[in-house]
C-alpha positions in Angstrom: 18.2 15.3 2.3 19.3 15.8 -1.3 16.0 16.4 -3.2 17.6 16.0 -6.6 18.8 12.5 -5.7 15.4 11.5 -4.4 13.6 12.9 -7.5 16.1 11.1 -9.8 15.6 7.8 -8.0 11.8 8.2 -8.1 11.8 9.1 -11.8 14.0 6.0 -12.5 11.4 3.8 -10.7 8.6 5.3 -12.9 10.5 4.9 -16.2 11.3 1.3 -15.2 7.6 0.7 -14.5 6.2 2.0 -17.8 8.9 0.1 -19.8 7.6 -3.2 -18.3 4.1 -3.7 -19.7 3.8 -7.1 -18.2 4.4 -5.6 -14.8 1.7 -3.0 -15.4 -0.8 -5.6 -16.5 0.0 -7.9 -13.5 -0.2 -5.3 -10.8 -3.5 -3.8 -12.1 -5.1 -7.0 -13.5 -4.8 -9.2 -10.4 -6.7 -6.9 -8.0 -9.2 -6.0 -10.7 -9.9 -9.7 -11.4 -10.2 -10.4 -7.6 -12.7 -7.6 -7.3 -14.8 -8.7 -10.3 -14.8 -12.4 -9.6 -15.2 -12.3 -5.9 -17.7 -9.4 -6.0 -19.9 -11.1 -8.6 -19.8 -14.5 -6.9 -20.6 -13.3 -3.4 -23.0 -10.5 -4.2 -26.2 -12.7 -4.3 -25.6 -14.1 -0.8 -23.9 -11.1 0.8 -26.0 -9.6 3.7 -23.7 -7.6 5.9 -25.1 -6.8 9.4 -26.0 -3.2 10.0 -24.8 -2.0 6.5 -28.1 -1.9 4.7 -28.6 -3.1 1.1 -25.0 -3.1 -0.1 -23.6 -5.5 -2.6 -20.3 -7.3 -2.3 -18.9 -5.5 -5.4 -19.5 -2.3 -3.6 -18.2 -3.5 -0.2 -15.1 -5.1 -1.7 -14.2 -2.1 -3.8 -12.1 -0.2 -1.1 -10.4 -3.5 -0.3 -9.5 -3.9 -4.0 -7.9 -0.4 -3.9 -5.9 -1.5 -0.9 -4.9 -4.7 -2.5 -3.6 -2.8 -5.5 -1.4 -0.7 -3.2 -0.2 -4.0 -1.7 0.8 -5.6 -4.9 2.2 -2.4 -6.3 4.4 -2.1 -3.2 5.6 -5.7 -3.5 6.5 -5.4 -7.2 8.1 -2.0 -6.8 10.4 -3.1 -4.0 11.7 -6.0 -6.0 13.8 -3.4 -7.8 15.9 -3.0 -4.7 17.1 -6.6 -5.2 17.6 -6.1 -8.9 19.5 -2.9 -8.4 21.9 -4.7 -6.0 22.4 -7.5 -8.5 23.2 -5.0 -11.3 25.6 -3.0 -9.2 23.5 0.2 -9.3 22.7 0.1 -5.6 26.4 -0.1 -4.7 27.1 3.0 -6.8 24.3 4.9 -5.0 25.6 3.9 -1.6 29.1 4.9 -2.5 28.0 8.4 -3.5 28.1 11.2 -0.9 24.3 11.4 -0.5 22.1 11.2 2.5 20.6 7.8 3.2 17.2 9.4 3.6 17.4 10.5 0.0 17.7 6.9 -1.1 14.7 5.9 1.0 12.7 8.9 -0.1 13.5 8.2 -3.8 12.8 4.5 -3.9 9.8 4.6 -1.6 8.4 7.8 -3.1 8.7 6.4 -6.6 7.1 3.1 -5.7 4.3 4.9 -3.9 3.6 7.2 -6.9 3.4 4.1 -9.1 0.9 2.5 -6.8 -1.2 5.7 -6.6 -1.3 6.0 -10.4 -2.6 2.4 -10.7 -5.3 3.2 -8.0 -6.4 6.2 -10.1 -7.2 3.8 -12.9 -9.3 1.6 -10.7 -11.1 4.6 -9.3 -12.6 5.1 -12.7 -14.8 2.1 -11.9 -16.2 3.6 -8.7 -19.3 5.2 -10.3 -20.2 1.7 -11.6 -20.9 0.6 -8.1 -22.5 3.9 -7.0 -19.4 5.2 -5.1 -18.9 8.9 -5.9 -17.2 10.9 -3.2 -17.5 14.7 -2.9 -14.6 16.9 -3.8 -13.6 17.1 -0.2 -14.1 13.4 0.2 -11.9 12.8 -2.8 -9.1 14.7 -1.0 -9.5 12.6 2.1 -9.6 9.5 0.0 -6.3 10.5 -1.6 -4.8 11.1 1.8 -5.8 7.5 2.9 -4.3 6.1 -0.3 -1.1 8.0 0.2 -0.7 6.8 3.8 -1.5 3.2 2.9 0.9 3.3 -0.1 3.8 4.7 1.9 3.2 2.2 4.6 3.2 -0.8 2.2 6.1 0.4 0.1 8.3 1.5 3.0 7.8 -1.8 4.8 8.5 -3.7 1.6 11.6 -1.7 1.0 12.9 -2.3 4.5 12.4 -6.1 4.1 13.8 -6.2 0.5 17.0 -4.3 1.6 18.4 -7.3 3.3 17.5 -9.9 0.7 19.3 -11.2 -2.4 16.6 -13.4 -3.8 13.4 -12.2 -5.6 11.8 -15.5 -5.0 12.5 -15.3 -1.3 11.2 -11.8 -1.2 7.9 -12.9 -2.9 7.5 -15.6 -0.3 8.1 -13.4 2.6 5.7 -10.7 1.3 3.0 -13.2 0.7 3.3 -14.6 4.2 3.7 -11.3 5.9 1.8 -8.6 3.9 -1.2 -10.7 2.6 -2.4 -11.5 6.2 -2.3 -7.8 7.0 -4.6 -7.2 4.0 -6.9 -10.1 4.7 -7.2 -9.1 8.4 -8.1 -5.5 7.5 -11.8 -6.1 6.9 -11.3 -5.9 3.1 -12.8 -9.3 2.5 -15.5 -9.5 5.1 -17.3 -7.2 7.6 -15.8 -7.1 11.0 -19.2 -7.1 12.8 -19.9 -10.4 14.3 -16.4 -11.8 13.9 -15.0 -13.9 16.8 -13.4 -12.0 19.6 -9.8 -13.1 18.7 -10.3 -12.2 15.1 -11.8 -8.8 16.1 -8.7 -8.2 18.2 -6.3 -8.9 15.4 -8.3 -6.6 13.1 -8.3 -3.9 15.7 -4.5 -3.9 16.1 -3.8 -4.2 12.4 -2.7 -0.8 11.1 -3.9 -1.8 7.6 -7.5 -2.0 8.8 -7.3 1.6 9.9 -5.9 2.5 6.5 -8.9 0.8 4.9 -11.2 2.9 7.1 -9.5 6.0 5.6 -10.2 4.7 2.1 -13.8 3.5 2.7 -15.2 6.3 4.8 -14.9 9.2 2.2 -17.3 7.3 -0.1 -20.1 7.4 2.5 -19.7 10.5 4.6 -19.0 14.2 4.0 -15.9 16.0 5.2 -17.4 17.8 8.2 -18.8 14.5 9.5 -15.6 12.6 9.0 -13.4 15.3 10.7 -15.8 15.2 13.7 -15.8 11.4 13.9 -13.4 10.1 16.6 -13.2 6.7 14.9 -12.1 8.2 11.7 -9.6 10.6 13.4 -8.1 7.6 15.4 -7.7 5.7 12.1 -6.0 8.7 10.6 -3.6 9.0 13.4 -2.8 5.2 13.5 -2.3 5.0 9.7 0.0 8.1 9.8 2.1 6.6 12.7 2.3 3.2 10.8 3.6 4.9 7.7 6.1 6.9 9.7 7.3 3.8 11.5 7.7 1.9 8.3 9.8 4.8 6.9 11.9 4.8 10.0 12.4 1.1 9.7 13.6 1.5 6.1 15.9 4.4 7.0 17.4 2.2 9.8 18.0 -0.6 7.4 19.8 1.6 5.0 21.7 3.4 7.8 23.2 0.1 9.0 25.6 0.3 6.1 27.3 3.3 7.6 28.0 1.2 10.7 29.7 -1.5 8.7 26.8 -3.9 8.5 26.2 -4.8 4.9 23.0 -6.2 3.5 23.1 -9.7 2.0 24.6 -9.7 -1.4 26.6 -6.5 -1.2 
C-alpha cells in the first residue's frame, strides 16, 4: 500500500467536508435532534426491564452516537459518486497505485470525519450522567472506530458501483437504517419477540453498539473479563474487516476488466 496516496485521499475528504458547512450541520444536527426529541418525548414513560432507573435520553445516547456514524458514513461515501462524475476517480484508477491505497484513503478519511463528529456529541455525555473512566474512554474510542470503519467501508463498496446520488441515498436508507434500528439503539432487546431477538443477535451493528454502550457503565477489568463484551468485540472487528474486504473486492474488479457503472 502507498501510504502517501492513502493520506492524500483522506486529507482531501477532510478538506471537502469542512468546506461544506451545510453537510457539517446536516450530519451532526440530525442525530442530535433525534436524540433530544425522542429522548425528551419517551423519557416520562420509559421503564426498561432490568436496567434500573435510566431515562430514555441516557439510554438512547449510545444509539445517537451510532446514528451519527451511520449518517457520516452515508454522506462521506457520496463523494465516490461525485469523484466519478468529475473525472477524479478515473485519474486515480489510472495511476500506478495499489487498490488498497484507494480504499484506505477514502474509507479512512470518511471514518475520521465520522469520529470527529462523534467527539462533538460526546461533549454532551456528562449532561446525562455518562462519564467513562480513562480506560473506558479508550475502549469507547475502539468501539467507535470499528463501527465507523464498518459503516463507511460498506457504504464505499455499495457506492462504488452506482452513478446516482439519489439512488445511493435510497439504497442506504433501505439497507443501513434497518441495521441501526435492529441494533437495540431505539429500544431494549429484553422482552422482544423471538424473531426480533434473533435479528438483533445476528446484526453486527448491535454488537458494535454494545462496544459503545458498555464503557459508560463498567470499568476496563470487568469488560475485558466479560465474555459477552469480548464476543461483541470480535464480531464487530470481523464485520469491519469483511466490509473492508468487500470494498477492496469492488475496487479490484476494475483490474479484471469489469468497470463500475458510469466509468
